[in-house]
py3Dmol code that shows the C-alpha trace and the ligand (Angstrom):
import py3Dmol

protein = """\
ATOM      1  CA  UNK A   1       0.002  -0.125   0.050  1.00  0.00           C
ATOM      2  CA  UNK A   2       0.989   3.646  -0.330  1.00  0.00           C
ATOM      3  CA  UNK A   3      -0.103   6.775   1.561  1.00  0.00           C
ATOM      4  CA  UNK A   4       0.236  10.310  -0.141  1.00  0.00           C
ATOM      5  CA  UNK A   5      -0.037  13.156   2.216  1.00  0.00           C
ATOM      6  CA  UNK A   6      -1.839  15.943   0.559  1.00  0.00           C
ATOM      7  CA  UNK A   7      -2.142  18.366   3.483  1.00  0.00           C
ATOM      8  CA  UNK A   8      -0.319  18.082   6.782  1.00  0.00           C
ATOM      9  CA  UNK A   9      -1.707  21.355   8.557  1.00  0.00           C
ATOM     10  CA  UNK A  10      -4.266  21.987  11.169  1.00  0.00           C
ATOM     11  CA  UNK A  11      -7.598  23.813  10.777  1.00  0.00           C
ATOM     12  CA  UNK A  12      -6.056  27.179   9.759  1.00  0.00           C
ATOM     13  CA  UNK A  13      -3.151  25.882   7.840  1.00  0.00           C
ATOM     14  CA  UNK A  14       0.484  26.947   8.076  1.00  0.00           C
ATOM     15  CA  UNK A  15       1.156  29.860   7.483  1.00  0.00           C
ATOM     16  CA  UNK A  16      -2.176  30.698   9.036  1.00  0.00           C
ATOM     17  CA  UNK A  17      -4.049  33.097   7.101  1.00  0.00           C
ATOM     18  CA  UNK A  18      -4.077  36.175   9.553  1.00  0.00           C
ATOM     19  CA  UNK A  19      -1.396  35.166  11.873  1.00  0.00           C
ATOM     20  CA  UNK A  20       1.797  36.626  12.636  1.00  0.00           C
ATOM     21  CA  UNK A  21       2.900  33.707  14.812  1.00  0.00           C
ATOM     22  CA  UNK A  22       6.631  32.793  14.782  1.00  0.00           C
ATOM     23  CA  UNK A  23       5.765  29.684  12.808  1.00  0.00           C
ATOM     24  CA  UNK A  24       3.490  31.229  10.255  1.00  0.00           C
ATOM     25  CA  UNK A  25       6.264  34.008   9.666  1.00  0.00           C
ATOM     26  CA  UNK A  26       8.828  31.372   9.305  1.00  0.00           C
ATOM     27  CA  UNK A  27       6.723  29.384   6.829  1.00  0.00           C
ATOM     28  CA  UNK A  28       5.922  32.462   4.602  1.00  0.00           C
ATOM     29  CA  UNK A  29       9.691  33.231   4.396  1.00  0.00           C
ATOM     30  CA  UNK A  30      11.149  29.729   4.329  1.00  0.00           C
ATOM     31  CA  UNK A  31       8.129  27.960   2.176  1.00  0.00           C
ATOM     32  CA  UNK A  32       8.970  24.348   1.358  1.00  0.00           C
ATOM     33  CA  UNK A  33       8.122  21.616   3.968  1.00  0.00           C
ATOM     34  CA  UNK A  34       6.974  24.345   6.485  1.00  0.00           C
ATOM     35  CA  UNK A  35       3.982  25.290   4.234  1.00  0.00           C
ATOM     36  CA  UNK A  36       1.155  23.009   5.281  1.00  0.00           C
ATOM     37  CA  UNK A  37      -2.417  22.985   3.757  1.00  0.00           C
ATOM     38  CA  UNK A  38      -5.537  21.256   5.463  1.00  0.00           C
ATOM     39  CA  UNK A  39      -4.864  17.782   6.479  1.00  0.00           C
ATOM     40  CA  UNK A  40      -5.981  15.189   3.729  1.00  0.00           C
ATOM     41  CA  UNK A  41      -4.136  12.019   2.321  1.00  0.00           C
ATOM     42  CA  UNK A  42      -4.690   9.487  -0.486  1.00  0.00           C
ATOM     43  CA  UNK A  43      -4.493   5.654   0.000  1.00  0.00           C
ATOM     44  CA  UNK A  44      -3.222   3.640  -3.269  1.00  0.00           C
ATOM     45  CA  UNK A  45      -4.084   6.449  -5.447  1.00  0.00           C
ATOM     46  CA  UNK A  46      -7.825   6.105  -5.077  1.00  0.00           C
ATOM     47  CA  UNK A  47      -9.090   6.153  -1.368  1.00  0.00           C
ATOM     48  CA  UNK A  48      -9.406   9.765  -0.228  1.00  0.00           C
ATOM     49  CA  UNK A  49      -9.192  10.975   3.548  1.00  0.00           C
ATOM     50  CA  UNK A  50     -11.141  13.856   3.921  1.00  0.00           C
ATOM     51  CA  UNK A  51     -12.150  16.580   1.600  1.00  0.00           C
ATOM     52  CA  UNK A  52     -11.184  19.902   2.871  1.00  0.00           C
ATOM     53  CA  UNK A  53     -11.002  23.487   1.384  1.00  0.00           C
ATOM     54  CA  UNK A  54      -7.516  22.957   0.158  1.00  0.00           C
ATOM     55  CA  UNK A  55      -8.663  20.106  -2.253  1.00  0.00           C
ATOM     56  CA  UNK A  56      -8.370  21.864  -5.616  1.00  0.00           C
ATOM     57  CA  UNK A  57      -4.910  23.406  -4.552  1.00  0.00           C
ATOM     58  CA  UNK A  58      -3.686  19.803  -3.359  1.00  0.00           C
ATOM     59  CA  UNK A  59      -4.766  17.975  -6.602  1.00  0.00           C
ATOM     60  CA  UNK A  60      -3.318  20.267  -8.829  1.00  0.00           C
ATOM     61  CA  UNK A  61      -0.206  20.642  -6.959  1.00  0.00           C
ATOM     62  CA  UNK A  62       0.214  16.877  -6.898  1.00  0.00           C
ATOM     63  CA  UNK A  63      -0.835  16.239 -10.485  1.00  0.00           C
ATOM     64  CA  UNK A  64      -3.811  13.984  -9.447  1.00  0.00           C
ATOM     65  CA  UNK A  65      -6.962  13.243 -11.073  1.00  0.00           C
ATOM     66  CA  UNK A  66      -9.753  12.929  -8.642  1.00  0.00           C
ATOM     67  CA  UNK A  67     -11.963  10.957 -11.187  1.00  0.00           C
ATOM     68  CA  UNK A  68      -9.624   7.909 -10.201  1.00  0.00           C
ATOM     69  CA  UNK A  69     -10.969   8.125  -6.544  1.00  0.00           C
ATOM     70  CA  UNK A  70     -13.365   5.331  -5.524  1.00  0.00           C
ATOM     71  CA  UNK A  71     -14.009   6.782  -2.249  1.00  0.00           C
ATOM     72  CA  UNK A  72     -13.860   9.631   0.097  1.00  0.00           C
ATOM     73  CA  UNK A  73     -13.645   8.719   3.791  1.00  0.00           C
ATOM     74  CA  UNK A  74     -14.711  11.453   6.238  1.00  0.00           C
ATOM     75  CA  UNK A  75     -13.063  11.642   9.631  1.00  0.00           C
ATOM     76  CA  UNK A  76     -15.517  14.263  11.056  1.00  0.00           C
ATOM     77  CA  UNK A  77     -17.418  17.302   9.841  1.00  0.00           C
ATOM     78  CA  UNK A  78     -15.027  20.315  10.943  1.00  0.00           C
ATOM     79  CA  UNK A  79     -14.697  22.719   7.948  1.00  0.00           C
ATOM     80  CA  UNK A  80     -10.958  21.876   7.623  1.00  0.00           C
ATOM     81  CA  UNK A  81     -12.243  18.254   6.745  1.00  0.00           C
ATOM     82  CA  UNK A  82     -15.490  18.629   4.824  1.00  0.00           C
ATOM     83  CA  UNK A  83     -15.670  21.299   2.308  1.00  0.00           C
ATOM     84  CA  UNK A  84     -19.348  20.762   1.685  1.00  0.00           C
ATOM     85  CA  UNK A  85     -19.494  23.378  -1.251  1.00  0.00           C
ATOM     86  CA  UNK A  86     -16.590  21.932  -3.209  1.00  0.00           C
ATOM     87  CA  UNK A  87     -18.465  18.631  -3.427  1.00  0.00           C
ATOM     88  CA  UNK A  88     -20.707  20.442  -5.984  1.00  0.00           C
ATOM     89  CA  UNK A  89     -18.048  20.182  -8.757  1.00  0.00           C
ATOM     90  CA  UNK A  90     -18.329  16.309  -8.711  1.00  0.00           C
ATOM     91  CA  UNK A  91     -21.858  16.911 -10.125  1.00  0.00           C
ATOM     92  CA  UNK A  92     -23.569  17.996 -13.387  1.00  0.00           C
ATOM     93  CA  UNK A  93     -23.128  20.736 -14.776  1.00  0.00           C
ATOM     94  CA  UNK A  94     -19.651  21.225 -13.300  1.00  0.00           C
ATOM     95  CA  UNK A  95     -18.444  18.129 -15.334  1.00  0.00           C
ATOM     96  CA  UNK A  96     -19.371  16.232 -18.414  1.00  0.00           C
ATOM     97  CA  UNK A  97     -21.943  14.285 -16.574  1.00  0.00           C
ATOM     98  CA  UNK A  98     -20.242  11.047 -17.512  1.00  0.00           C
ATOM     99  CA  UNK A  99     -18.590  11.201 -14.027  1.00  0.00           C
ATOM    100  CA  UNK A 100     -16.925   8.463 -12.231  1.00  0.00           C
ATOM    101  CA  UNK A 101     -18.757   7.685  -9.068  1.00  0.00           C
ATOM    102  CA  UNK A 102     -17.118   7.755  -5.520  1.00  0.00           C
ATOM    103  CA  UNK A 103     -18.533   6.106  -2.393  1.00  0.00           C
ATOM    104  CA  UNK A 104     -18.771   8.708   0.546  1.00  0.00           C
ATOM    105  CA  UNK A 105     -18.016   6.949   3.966  1.00  0.00           C
ATOM    106  CA  UNK A 106     -19.114   9.195   6.913  1.00  0.00           C
ATOM    107  CA  UNK A 107     -20.752   9.757  10.138  1.00  0.00           C
ATOM    108  CA  UNK A 108     -24.458  10.758  10.626  1.00  0.00           C
ATOM    109  CA  UNK A 109     -23.452  14.399  10.915  1.00  0.00           C
ATOM    110  CA  UNK A 110     -21.658  14.197   7.465  1.00  0.00           C
ATOM    111  CA  UNK A 111     -24.478  12.464   6.090  1.00  0.00           C
ATOM    112  CA  UNK A 112     -27.129  14.863   7.226  1.00  0.00           C
ATOM    113  CA  UNK A 113     -24.951  17.760   6.008  1.00  0.00           C
ATOM    114  CA  UNK A 114     -24.391  16.102   2.650  1.00  0.00           C
ATOM    115  CA  UNK A 115     -28.060  15.160   2.169  1.00  0.00           C
ATOM    116  CA  UNK A 116     -29.316  18.797   3.193  1.00  0.00           C
ATOM    117  CA  UNK A 117     -27.061  20.413   0.704  1.00  0.00           C
ATOM    118  CA  UNK A 118     -27.455  17.892  -2.003  1.00  0.00           C
ATOM    119  CA  UNK A 119     -30.866  16.388  -1.517  1.00  0.00           C
ATOM    120  CA  UNK A 120     -30.471  14.183  -4.944  1.00  0.00           C
ATOM    121  CA  UNK A 121     -26.918  13.194  -3.968  1.00  0.00           C
ATOM    122  CA  UNK A 122     -26.277  10.522  -6.556  1.00  0.00           C
ATOM    123  CA  UNK A 123     -23.532   8.284  -5.290  1.00  0.00           C
ATOM    124  CA  UNK A 124     -23.382   5.862  -2.572  1.00  0.00           C
ATOM    125  CA  UNK A 125     -23.212   6.947   0.866  1.00  0.00           C
ATOM    126  CA  UNK A 126     -22.034   4.419   3.718  1.00  0.00           C
ATOM    127  CA  UNK A 127     -22.741   5.498   7.186  1.00  0.00           C
ATOM    128  CA  UNK A 128     -19.732   4.817   9.536  1.00  0.00           C
ATOM    129  CA  UNK A 129     -20.176   3.501  13.072  1.00  0.00           C
ATOM    130  CA  UNK A 130     -17.477   3.087  15.563  1.00  0.00           C
ATOM    131  CA  UNK A 131     -15.566  -0.370  15.621  1.00  0.00           C
ATOM    132  CA  UNK A 132     -17.960  -1.569  12.704  1.00  0.00           C
ATOM    133  CA  UNK A 133     -15.533  -2.728   9.924  1.00  0.00           C
ATOM    134  CA  UNK A 134     -16.771  -2.011   6.274  1.00  0.00           C
ATOM    135  CA  UNK A 135     -15.774  -3.605   2.975  1.00  0.00           C
ATOM    136  CA  UNK A 136     -14.861  -1.440   0.018  1.00  0.00           C
ATOM    137  CA  UNK A 137     -13.474  -3.345  -2.897  1.00  0.00           C
ATOM    138  CA  UNK A 138     -10.539  -5.459  -1.289  1.00  0.00           C
ATOM    139  CA  UNK A 139     -10.160  -3.104   1.730  1.00  0.00           C
ATOM    140  CA  UNK A 140     -11.561  -3.438   5.089  1.00  0.00           C
ATOM    141  CA  UNK A 141     -12.252   0.090   6.589  1.00  0.00           C
ATOM    142  CA  UNK A 142     -12.647   0.344  10.127  1.00  0.00           C
ATOM    143  CA  UNK A 143     -13.691   3.652  12.043  1.00  0.00           C
ATOM    144  CA  UNK A 144     -11.949   3.914  15.405  1.00  0.00           C
ATOM    145  CA  UNK A 145     -13.231   6.082  18.216  1.00  0.00           C
ATOM    146  CA  UNK A 146     -11.241   9.509  18.511  1.00  0.00           C
ATOM    147  CA  UNK A 147     -11.531  11.842  21.257  1.00  0.00           C
ATOM    148  CA  UNK A 148     -11.630  14.931  19.174  1.00  0.00           C
ATOM    149  CA  UNK A 149     -15.302  15.915  19.667  1.00  0.00           C
ATOM    150  CA  UNK A 150     -17.912  15.873  22.190  1.00  0.00           C
ATOM    151  CA  UNK A 151     -21.132  15.837  20.129  1.00  0.00           C
ATOM    152  CA  UNK A 152     -20.007  13.929  17.113  1.00  0.00           C
ATOM    153  CA  UNK A 153     -18.440  10.750  16.387  1.00  0.00           C
ATOM    154  CA  UNK A 154     -14.884  11.708  15.295  1.00  0.00           C
ATOM    155  CA  UNK A 155     -13.179   8.647  13.542  1.00  0.00           C
ATOM    156  CA  UNK A 156      -9.705   7.633  13.035  1.00  0.00           C
ATOM    157  CA  UNK A 157      -9.486   4.830  10.357  1.00  0.00           C
ATOM    158  CA  UNK A 158      -7.819   1.336   9.872  1.00  0.00           C
ATOM    159  CA  UNK A 159      -7.536   0.692   6.276  1.00  0.00           C
ATOM    160  CA  UNK A 160      -6.517  -2.779   5.402  1.00  0.00           C
ATOM    161  CA  UNK A 161      -5.991  -4.359   1.975  1.00  0.00           C
ATOM    162  CA  UNK A 162      -5.601  -7.894   3.737  1.00  0.00           C
ATOM    163  CA  UNK A 163      -1.883  -7.761   3.765  1.00  0.00           C
ATOM    164  CA  UNK A 164      -0.997  -4.360   4.950  1.00  0.00           C
ATOM    165  CA  UNK A 165      -2.786  -2.062   7.429  1.00  0.00           C
ATOM    166  CA  UNK A 166      -2.800   1.732   7.577  1.00  0.00           C
ATOM    167  CA  UNK A 167      -4.056   3.614  10.877  1.00  0.00           C
ATOM    168  CA  UNK A 168      -4.807   7.265  10.078  1.00  0.00           C
ATOM    169  CA  UNK A 169      -5.380   9.351  13.265  1.00  0.00           C
ATOM    170  CA  UNK A 170      -5.904  12.955  12.569  1.00  0.00           C
ATOM    171  CA  UNK A 171      -7.786  14.946  14.921  1.00  0.00           C
ATOM    172  CA  UNK A 172      -7.646  12.436  17.807  1.00  0.00           C
ATOM    173  CA  UNK A 173      -6.349  13.380  21.247  1.00  0.00           C
ATOM    174  CA  UNK A 174      -5.153  10.610  23.640  1.00  0.00           C
ATOM    175  CA  UNK A 175      -7.693   7.574  22.787  1.00  0.00           C
ATOM    176  CA  UNK A 176      -9.920   6.475  25.550  1.00  0.00           C
ATOM    177  CA  UNK A 177     -10.135   2.740  26.710  1.00  0.00           C
ATOM    178  CA  UNK A 178     -12.397   1.515  23.931  1.00  0.00           C
ATOM    179  CA  UNK A 179      -9.966   2.390  21.139  1.00  0.00           C
ATOM    180  CA  UNK A 180      -7.008   0.932  23.060  1.00  0.00           C
ATOM    181  CA  UNK A 181      -8.884  -2.191  23.674  1.00  0.00           C
ATOM    182  CA  UNK A 182      -9.988  -2.477  19.989  1.00  0.00           C
ATOM    183  CA  UNK A 183      -6.465  -1.998  18.732  1.00  0.00           C
ATOM    184  CA  UNK A 184      -4.995  -4.507  21.113  1.00  0.00           C
ATOM    185  CA  UNK A 185      -4.064  -7.729  18.876  1.00  0.00           C
ATOM    186  CA  UNK A 186      -4.045  -5.462  15.664  1.00  0.00           C
ATOM    187  CA  UNK A 187      -0.815  -4.618  14.044  1.00  0.00           C
ATOM    188  CA  UNK A 188      -0.264  -1.687  11.682  1.00  0.00           C
ATOM    189  CA  UNK A 189       2.365  -1.143   8.927  1.00  0.00           C
ATOM    190  CA  UNK A 190       1.836   2.387   8.871  1.00  0.00           C
ATOM    191  CA  UNK A 191       0.696   4.889  11.287  1.00  0.00           C
ATOM    192  CA  UNK A 192      -0.111   8.705  10.553  1.00  0.00           C
ATOM    193  CA  UNK A 193      -0.741  10.457  13.726  1.00  0.00           C
ATOM    194  CA  UNK A 194      -1.578  14.143  14.446  1.00  0.00           C
ATOM    195  CA  UNK A 195       0.842  16.402  16.405  1.00  0.00           C
ATOM    196  CA  UNK A 196      -1.593  19.646  16.355  1.00  0.00           C
ATOM    197  CA  UNK A 197      -0.258  21.206  19.460  1.00  0.00           C
ATOM    198  CA  UNK A 198       3.551  20.454  19.005  1.00  0.00           C
ATOM    199  CA  UNK A 199       5.741  21.995  21.761  1.00  0.00           C
ATOM    200  CA  UNK A 200       2.811  23.927  23.288  1.00  0.00           C
ATOM    201  CA  UNK A 201       1.559  21.576  26.093  1.00  0.00           C
ATOM    202  CA  UNK A 202      -2.082  22.257  27.058  1.00  0.00           C
ATOM    203  CA  UNK A 203      -4.630  20.510  29.109  1.00  0.00           C
ATOM    204  CA  UNK A 204      -7.041  20.421  26.013  1.00  0.00           C
ATOM    205  CA  UNK A 205      -7.450  16.678  25.258  1.00  0.00           C
ATOM    206  CA  UNK A 206      -8.983  16.942  21.665  1.00  0.00           C
ATOM    207  CA  UNK A 207      -5.507  17.139  20.244  1.00  0.00           C
ATOM    208  CA  UNK A 208      -1.900  15.899  20.752  1.00  0.00           C
ATOM    209  CA  UNK A 209       0.995  17.998  21.804  1.00  0.00           C
ATOM    210  CA  UNK A 210       4.512  16.381  21.486  1.00  0.00           C
ATOM    211  CA  UNK A 211       4.321  14.675  24.922  1.00  0.00           C
ATOM    212  CA  UNK A 212       0.829  13.024  24.257  1.00  0.00           C
ATOM    213  CA  UNK A 213       2.248  12.136  20.690  1.00  0.00           C
ATOM    214  CA  UNK A 214       5.096  10.324  22.382  1.00  0.00           C
ATOM    215  CA  UNK A 215       2.825   8.578  24.990  1.00  0.00           C
ATOM    216  CA  UNK A 216       0.589   7.420  22.078  1.00  0.00           C
ATOM    217  CA  UNK A 217       3.461   5.860  20.272  1.00  0.00           C
ATOM    218  CA  UNK A 218       4.977   4.303  23.177  1.00  0.00           C
ATOM    219  CA  UNK A 219       1.621   2.716  24.386  1.00  0.00           C
ATOM    220  CA  UNK A 220       1.111   1.460  20.625  1.00  0.00           C
ATOM    221  CA  UNK A 221       4.548  -0.140  20.905  1.00  0.00           C
ATOM    222  CA  UNK A 222       3.849  -1.833  24.264  1.00  0.00           C
ATOM    223  CA  UNK A 223       0.676  -3.180  22.907  1.00  0.00           C
ATOM    224  CA  UNK A 224       2.568  -4.643  19.839  1.00  0.00           C
ATOM    225  CA  UNK A 225       0.177  -2.562  17.370  1.00  0.00           C
ATOM    226  CA  UNK A 226       3.309  -1.016  15.923  1.00  0.00           C
ATOM    227  CA  UNK A 227       7.104  -2.135  15.853  1.00  0.00           C
ATOM    228  CA  UNK A 228      10.382  -1.252  14.668  1.00  0.00           C
ATOM    229  CA  UNK A 229       9.125  -2.037  11.069  1.00  0.00           C
ATOM    230  CA  UNK A 230       6.062   0.312  11.240  1.00  0.00           C
ATOM    231  CA  UNK A 231       6.237   3.666   9.272  1.00  0.00           C
ATOM    232  CA  UNK A 232       5.376   6.411  11.640  1.00  0.00           C
ATOM    233  CA  UNK A 233       4.434   9.593  10.027  1.00  0.00           C
ATOM    234  CA  UNK A 234       3.111  13.048  11.516  1.00  0.00           C
ATOM    235  CA  UNK A 235       0.239  15.130  10.264  1.00  0.00           C
ATOM    236  CA  UNK A 236      -2.268  18.086  11.138  1.00  0.00           C
ATOM    237  CA  UNK A 237       0.327  20.525  12.653  1.00  0.00           C
ATOM    238  CA  UNK A 238      -0.986  23.787  13.874  1.00  0.00           C
ATOM    239  CA  UNK A 239       1.135  26.976  13.882  1.00  0.00           C
ATOM    240  CA  UNK A 240       0.103  27.433  17.381  1.00  0.00           C
ATOM    241  CA  UNK A 241       2.125  24.431  18.330  1.00  0.00           C
ATOM    242  CA  UNK A 242       5.144  26.672  17.908  1.00  0.00           C
ATOM    243  CA  UNK A 243       7.177  24.033  16.086  1.00  0.00           C
ATOM    244  CA  UNK A 244       8.733  24.538  12.673  1.00  0.00           C
ATOM    245  CA  UNK A 245       9.318  21.293  10.265  1.00  0.00           C
ATOM    246  CA  UNK A 246      13.138  21.101  11.399  1.00  0.00           C
ATOM    247  CA  UNK A 247      12.334  21.512  15.004  1.00  0.00           C
ATOM    248  CA  UNK A 248       9.762  18.577  14.923  1.00  0.00           C
ATOM    249  CA  UNK A 249      12.568  16.763  12.891  1.00  0.00           C
ATOM    250  CA  UNK A 250      15.240  17.036  15.562  1.00  0.00           C
ATOM    251  CA  UNK A 251      12.659  15.997  18.456  1.00  0.00           C
ATOM    252  CA  UNK A 252      11.072  13.173  16.783  1.00  0.00           C
ATOM    253  CA  UNK A 253      13.325  11.531  14.209  1.00  0.00           C
ATOM    254  CA  UNK A 254      15.545  10.103  16.762  1.00  0.00           C
ATOM    255  CA  UNK A 255      12.381   8.038  17.745  1.00  0.00           C
ATOM    256  CA  UNK A 256      11.807   6.552  14.449  1.00  0.00           C
ATOM    257  CA  UNK A 257       9.053   9.157  13.421  1.00  0.00           C
ATOM    258  CA  UNK A 258       9.087  10.842  10.075  1.00  0.00           C
ATOM    259  CA  UNK A 259       7.620  14.340  10.252  1.00  0.00           C
ATOM    260  CA  UNK A 260       4.934  14.486   7.524  1.00  0.00           C
ATOM    261  CA  UNK A 261       4.947  17.350   4.944  1.00  0.00           C
ATOM    262  CA  UNK A 262       2.493  18.251   2.102  1.00  0.00           C
ATOM    263  CA  UNK A 263       3.147  15.924  -0.848  1.00  0.00           C
ATOM    264  CA  UNK A 264       5.121  13.283   1.101  1.00  0.00           C
ATOM    265  CA  UNK A 265       4.346   9.951  -0.482  1.00  0.00           C
ATOM    266  CA  UNK A 266       5.338   6.613   1.502  1.00  0.00           C
ATOM    267  CA  UNK A 267       4.979   2.807   0.355  1.00  0.00           C
ATOM    268  CA  UNK A 268       4.513   0.416   3.163  1.00  0.00           C
TER     269      UNK A 268
END
"""
ligand_1 = """\
1
ZN
Zn -8.801 19.162 11.825
"""
view = py3Dmol.view(width=600, height=400)
view.addModel(protein, "pdb")
view.setStyle({"model": 0}, {"cartoon": {"style": "trace"}})
view.addModel(ligand_1, "xyz")
view.setStyle({"model": 1}, {"stick": {}})
view.zoomTo()
view.show()
């Protein structure tokens, strides 16, 4: 399998639109890996994770053709992950009408929002439920419980092709018991995990700072979910985490973690 990180920024991206934060100013000057669009990824070239406001920019930058996508998996409905208005470009009259369909996987909030905006949404919609595996072509897709939201089921995802398994955890916070219990006995080949709050340690538990990130990775190692052969990537970095790309590399690379950046593609 492979994963292509299309966006690795938090809700406001880096540089954040109206921000003069140290990291935003640095990103404007340095460019490159410090510029982070809103979090999204593509698995095996056709399973799209989230559909945020930077989708057009990401597919154009990476030379991708969204007509090849077979599915869009939504993690939750926050606007950096669900750009509802952008979905209209999948429909007539914005294309030649012989569009290729993609299945949407999403929770009940996503379902309500999509069908309120598009009452005649023509493609398959599959409602996701925590810990209930779904089949999609040769893949098994399992929504895990993130801690990110109080009033909506925010998902992390296990995506397996039968041989290899990806765990995609953006907007997660430190998991609660049901997720740890579910993961015990599973093994993943690639872990993509948020580090939104970077060096700024806060009591907020809907996102991970660097200490919480290390805690998650260590606990996953102890459980046997990941090992030395697992590829570990970061994503969903906020400028408020006060961490540049190089600073994150110095902190986490010695622990076998690759700091994600927009455009990074990894085979596992
Ligand atoms: Zn987010």
